[in-house]
MARROLO-807538 format. One record per residue (C-alpha): x, y, z. Coordinates in nm, 4 decimals, always signed. Last residue first. Example, Ala and Ser with C-alpha at 12.3 -4.5 7.8 and 13.67 -1.06 7.14 Angstrom:
+----------+----------+----------+
:       xx :       yy :       zz :
+----------+----------+----------+
:  +1.3670 :  -0.1060 :  +0.7140 :
:  +1.2300 :  -0.4500 :  +0.7800 :
+----------+----------+----------+
END
This chain:
+----------+----------+----------+
:       xx :       yy :       zz :
+----------+----------+----------+
:  -0.1065 :  +5.3431 :  +3.3422 :
:  -0.3772 :  +5.1496 :  +3.5100 :
:  -0.4241 :  +4.7919 :  +3.3699 :
:  -0.7494 :  +4.7372 :  +3.1758 :
:  -0.5852 :  +4.7648 :  +2.8305 :
:  -0.2923 :  +4.5415 :  +2.9224 :
:  -0.5219 :  +4.2743 :  +3.0597 :
:  -0.7312 :  +4.2873 :  +2.7392 :
:  -0.4228 :  +4.2442 :  +2.5331 :
:  -0.2955 :  +3.9454 :  +2.7297 :
:  -0.6512 :  +3.7804 :  +2.7255 :
:  -0.6659 :  +3.8223 :  +2.3466 :
:  -0.3186 :  +3.6844 :  +2.3066 :
:  -0.3882 :  +3.3801 :  +2.5285 :
:  -0.7256 :  +3.3223 :  +2.3402 :
:  -0.5457 :  +3.3372 :  +2.0075 :
:  -0.2688 :  +3.1104 :  +2.1224 :
:  -0.5331 :  +2.8535 :  +2.2504 :
:  -0.7191 :  +2.8688 :  +1.9210 :
:  -0.3942 :  +2.8189 :  +1.7238 :
:  -0.3069 :  +2.5271 :  +1.9403 :
:  -0.6508 :  +2.3756 :  +1.9045 :
:  -0.6258 :  +2.4126 :  +1.5262 :
:  -0.2860 :  +2.2393 :  +1.5310 :
:  -0.4167 :  +1.9509 :  +1.7476 :
:  -0.7223 :  +1.9061 :  +1.5207 :
:  -0.4973 :  +1.9009 :  +1.2137 :
:  -0.2737 :  +1.6400 :  +1.3755 :
:  -0.5781 :  +1.4340 :  +1.4794 :
:  -0.7175 :  +1.4424 :  +1.1294 :
:  -0.3901 :  +1.3064 :  +0.9853 :
:  -0.3632 :  +1.0362 :  +1.2466 :
:  -0.7338 :  +0.9285 :  +1.1767 :
:  -0.6725 :  +0.9317 :  +0.8034 :
:  -0.3657 :  +0.7023 :  +0.8360 :
:  -0.1031 :  +0.7132 :  +0.5707 :
:  +0.2134 :  +0.4922 :  +0.5819 :
:  +0.4203 :  +0.4922 :  +0.2742 :
:  +0.6122 :  +0.2145 :  +0.0946 :
:  +0.8120 :  +0.2863 :  -0.2069 :
:  +0.9746 :  +0.0271 :  -0.4368 :
:  +1.2003 :  +0.1360 :  -0.7223 :
:  +1.2486 :  -0.1610 :  -0.9635 :
:  +1.5166 :  -0.3286 :  -1.1706 :
:  +1.4258 :  -0.6506 :  -1.3575 :
:  +1.2006 :  -0.9411 :  -1.3238 :
:  +0.8437 :  -0.8831 :  -1.1917 :
:  +0.7995 :  -0.7675 :  -0.8231 :
:  +0.5342 :  -0.8872 :  -0.5847 :
:  +0.5276 :  -0.6987 :  -0.2534 :
:  +0.5438 :  -0.8653 :  +0.0851 :
:  +0.4497 :  -0.7312 :  +0.4366 :
:  +0.5095 :  -0.9375 :  +0.7618 :
:  +0.2766 :  -1.0710 :  +1.0242 :
:  +0.1035 :  -1.3988 :  +0.9085 :
:  +0.4020 :  -1.5320 :  +0.7259 :
:  +0.3363 :  -1.2808 :  +0.4514 :
:  +0.0441 :  -1.0402 :  +0.4155 :
:  +0.0458 :  -0.8942 :  +0.0652 :
:  +0.0874 :  -0.5343 :  -0.0160 :
:  -0.0611 :  -0.4509 :  -0.3553 :
:  +0.1058 :  -0.2207 :  -0.5915 :
:  +0.0324 :  +0.1332 :  -0.7068 :
:  +0.2550 :  +0.2474 :  -0.9940 :
:  +0.5509 :  +0.4855 :  -0.9276 :
:  +0.8143 :  +0.2208 :  -1.0222 :
:  +0.6578 :  -0.0189 :  -0.7763 :
:  +0.4194 :  +0.1648 :  -0.5311 :
:  +0.3078 :  +0.0471 :  -0.1813 :
:  +0.0559 :  +0.1718 :  +0.0628 :
:  +0.0642 :  +0.1003 :  +0.4496 :
:  -0.2531 :  +0.1846 :  +0.6314 :
:  -0.3713 :  -0.1859 :  +0.6119 :
:  -0.1016 :  -0.3056 :  +0.8601 :
:  +0.1560 :  -0.5823 :  +0.8196 :
:  +0.4334 :  -0.5571 :  +1.0651 :
:  +0.7672 :  -0.4861 :  +0.9258 :
:  +1.0145 :  -0.7490 :  +0.7916 :
:  +0.9602 :  -0.6468 :  +0.4272 :
:  +0.9579 :  -0.9522 :  +0.1941 :
:  +1.0098 :  -0.8747 :  -0.1715 :
:  +0.8395 :  -1.1528 :  -0.3673 :
:  +1.0191 :  -1.2326 :  -0.6756 :
:  +0.9908 :  -1.2454 :  -1.0596 :
:  +1.3149 :  -1.3418 :  -1.2235 :
:  +1.6642 :  -1.1965 :  -1.2879 :
:  +1.6368 :  -0.9653 :  -0.9851 :
:  +1.7256 :  -0.6024 :  -0.9121 :
:  +1.5700 :  -0.3892 :  -0.6254 :
:  +1.5790 :  -0.0266 :  -0.5163 :
:  +1.4148 :  +0.0414 :  -0.1844 :
:  +1.2225 :  +0.3270 :  -0.0187 :
:  +1.0550 :  +0.3046 :  +0.3208 :
:  +0.8429 :  +0.5994 :  +0.4473 :
:  +0.6116 :  +0.6423 :  +0.7510 :
:  +0.8034 :  +0.9319 :  +0.9118 :
:  +0.8775 :  +0.7265 :  +1.2216 :
:  +0.9457 :  +0.4274 :  +1.0030 :
:  +1.2158 :  +0.6132 :  +0.8086 :
:  +1.4123 :  +0.3584 :  +0.5969 :
:  +1.5231 :  +0.5392 :  +0.2901 :
:  +1.7582 :  +0.4141 :  +0.0169 :
:  +1.7886 :  +0.0406 :  +0.1065 :
:  +1.9443 :  -0.1535 :  -0.1838 :
:  +1.8145 :  -0.4869 :  -0.2650 :
:  +1.9972 :  -0.7195 :  -0.4990 :
:  +1.9230 :  -1.0535 :  -0.6502 :
:  +2.2333 :  -1.2511 :  -0.7566 :
:  +2.1824 :  -1.5361 :  -0.5145 :
:  +1.8194 :  -1.5706 :  -0.6469 :
:  +1.9633 :  -1.7072 :  -0.9705 :
:  +1.7374 :  -1.6532 :  -1.2589 :
:  +1.3870 :  -1.7987 :  -1.3292 :
:  +1.2302 :  -2.0364 :  -1.0677 :
:  +0.8861 :  -1.9183 :  -1.1413 :
:  +0.6751 :  -1.6904 :  -0.9288 :
:  +0.3644 :  -1.6048 :  -1.1322 :
:  +0.1894 :  -1.2713 :  -1.0849 :
:  -0.0642 :  -1.1052 :  -0.8630 :
:  +0.0435 :  -1.3107 :  -0.5670 :
:  -0.2221 :  -1.5651 :  -0.4379 :
:  -0.3620 :  -1.4841 :  -0.1036 :
:  -0.2871 :  -1.5377 :  +0.2697 :
:  +0.0775 :  -1.5861 :  +0.1859 :
:  +0.3273 :  -1.8211 :  +0.3511 :
:  +0.6770 :  -1.7505 :  +0.2290 :
:  +0.9493 :  -2.0038 :  +0.1427 :
:  +1.3007 :  -1.9191 :  +0.0268 :
:  +1.4856 :  -1.8538 :  +0.3491 :
:  +1.2680 :  -2.1034 :  +0.5381 :
:  +1.3724 :  -2.4018 :  +0.3288 :
+----------+----------+----------+
END
């Protein structure tokens, strides 16, 4: 059954037994801001589960479960999955790219240099203009 089957590229970090009734599992979306690179979910299950996130798998995503780093598994070739033991959990996914971060800093620095050159040119022009 496709609703209960996931193809993984590697073994999950824990066992996935048939404990508890999956129909009672709950997932509450708290934050879903892909543009800002943040997804926050609250989950509850009676047994260990794989939380499947239908967003493209990309290595720059990082996950935590209850504040502890967690591995993001590639599921069904394109999606993300996180292993969750039984119980309630707070799951956070954050996107961080060093290249994007450096690009933002370079753009900010360029803007500051451009503003400085414009201010210097404006002051020089005022000093040279006849009164």
